[in-house]
C-alpha positions as CSV (number, residue, x, y, z in Angstrom):
1,M,236.3,211.1,42.5
2,N,233.5,210.6,40.3
3,T,229.8,211.4,40.3
4,H,229.0,207.9,42.0
5,S,231.3,208.2,44.7
6,I,230.0,211.8,45.6
7,L,226.0,210.7,45.7
8,A,227.0,207.6,47.9
9,R,228.8,209.9,50.3
10,R,226.2,212.2,50.7
11,T,223.7,209.3,51.0
12,L,225.5,208.2,53.8
13,L,225.9,211.6,55.4
14,S,222.1,212.5,55.1
15,S,221.4,209.1,56.4
16,A,223.7,209.7,59.4
17,A,222.3,212.9,60.0
18,A,218.7,211.6,60.0
19,L,219.5,208.9,62.4
20,S,221.1,211.4,64.5
21,V,217.8,213.6,65.0
22,A,216.0,210.4,65.4
23,V,218.1,209.7,68.5
24,L,218.0,213.0,69.9
25,L,214.3,213.3,69.5
26,S,213.5,210.2,70.9
27,A,215.7,211.2,73.8
28,C,213.9,214.0,74.6
29,G,210.6,212.5,74.2
30,G,209.8,213.4,71.0
31,G,208.1,216.3,69.4
32,G,205.9,219.2,70.0
33,G,202.4,219.2,71.7
34,D,201.1,220.1,74.7
35,S,199.4,217.0,76.3
36,G,199.7,218.5,80.1
37,D,201.7,215.1,81.1
38,E,205.2,216.0,79.9
39,G,208.0,214.8,81.9
40,I,205.4,212.6,84.1
41,L,205.1,209.8,81.6
42,G,208.2,207.7,83.6
43,D,206.7,208.8,87.2
44,S,204.5,206.9,89.8
45,I,202.1,207.6,92.6
46,T,201.5,205.8,95.9
47,V,199.4,206.3,98.8
48,A,202.0,206.5,101.3
49,S,199.5,206.2,104.1
50,I,196.1,206.9,105.9
51,T,195.6,208.4,109.1
52,G,192.7,209.5,111.4
53,N,189.9,207.7,113.3
54,K,190.1,204.5,112.8
55,D,188.0,203.7,115.8
56,V,184.6,205.7,115.6
57,K,182.1,206.1,118.4
58,V,178.1,206.0,116.4
59,G,177.3,209.7,116.0
60,Q,181.0,210.9,116.2
61,T,182.2,212.7,113.6
62,A,185.4,211.3,112.0
63,T,188.3,212.0,109.4
64,L,190.6,209.6,107.2
65,K,193.5,211.5,105.6
66,A,195.2,210.1,102.5
67,E,198.6,211.2,101.8
68,A,200.5,210.7,98.1
69,V,203.8,210.4,97.3
70,T,205.2,210.7,94.0
71,T,208.7,210.0,92.3
72,G,209.6,212.6,89.9
73,D,208.0,216.2,89.4
74,I,204.3,215.5,89.5
75,P,202.8,219.1,90.3
76,A,200.2,218.8,93.0
77,D,197.5,219.9,90.5
78,Q,198.1,216.7,88.6
79,V,196.9,214.8,91.3
80,S,193.9,213.4,92.0
81,F,191.9,211.3,94.8
82,E,188.9,209.4,94.8
83,W,187.3,207.8,97.8
84,T,185.0,205.0,97.7
85,Q,183.2,203.1,100.6
86,T,183.6,199.0,99.8
87,A,182.4,197.2,102.8
88,G,179.7,198.3,105.8
89,T,176.6,200.0,106.4
90,T,176.6,203.1,104.3
91,I,178.2,206.2,105.8
92,P,177.8,209.3,103.7
93,F,180.8,211.6,103.6
94,T,182.6,214.4,102.4
95,A,186.1,214.6,100.6
96,K,188.5,217.4,100.1
97,Q,191.8,217.5,98.5
98,D,194.9,220.0,99.3
99,N,197.8,219.2,97.2
100,Y,199.3,215.6,98.3
101,T,196.4,214.8,100.8
102,S,192.9,214.2,100.5
103,T,190.7,214.0,103.6
104,I,187.3,212.7,104.1
105,T,184.6,213.4,106.9
106,F,181.7,211.3,108.2
107,V,179.5,210.7,111.0
108,P,178.7,207.0,111.2
109,L,175.0,206.0,112.4
110,A,175.4,202.5,113.1
111,S,178.1,200.3,114.6
112,G,179.9,197.9,113.2
113,T,182.6,197.6,110.6
114,A,183.2,199.5,107.3
115,K,186.2,199.8,104.5
116,F,186.9,202.9,103.1
117,Q,189.1,202.6,99.7
118,V,191.4,205.7,98.0
119,T,192.7,205.9,94.7
120,A,195.2,208.5,93.8
121,K,195.6,209.1,90.6
122,T,198.1,211.5,88.2
123,R,197.0,213.2,85.3
124,S,198.7,210.8,83.1
125,G,196.6,207.6,84.0
126,K,199.0,206.3,86.7
127,S,197.3,205.1,89.8
128,N,197.5,203.6,93.2
129,S,194.7,202.5,96.1
130,R,194.8,201.7,99.6
131,D,191.9,200.4,101.9
132,Q,191.4,201.2,105.2
133,E,189.2,199.7,108.0
134,I,187.4,201.5,110.5
135,T,185.6,200.0,114.0
136,I,182.1,201.6,114.7
137,T,181.0,201.1,118.2
138,N,178.3,202.6,120.8
């Protein structure tokens, strides 16, 4: 075997080893770093339901509770909720989160309809929203 054959064989083996390492790294998600989102990039989140008072009387304390479900293994501390009133006379509300649920409490002061939207988000940027209309009577 001449020197040229030995170099060609070593180059081929080095290329194969480098390709194997590249394939292994891409399969496991790459190198180090601590983004806090490792393992959830392929996961998703959905607001599965909104339960609570959908027919409310003026002056009555009411609640709406949203529950999020996830695919994969998204810990509760990587889920957040945002509530917005999207229609109707403004109703002040307070929001509270507990694991994969969020509840708003409010007291409507005028009759009519109002609509709320809740958005569930993961730390990696995945999100899903759901609307809920309520009817307020005297």
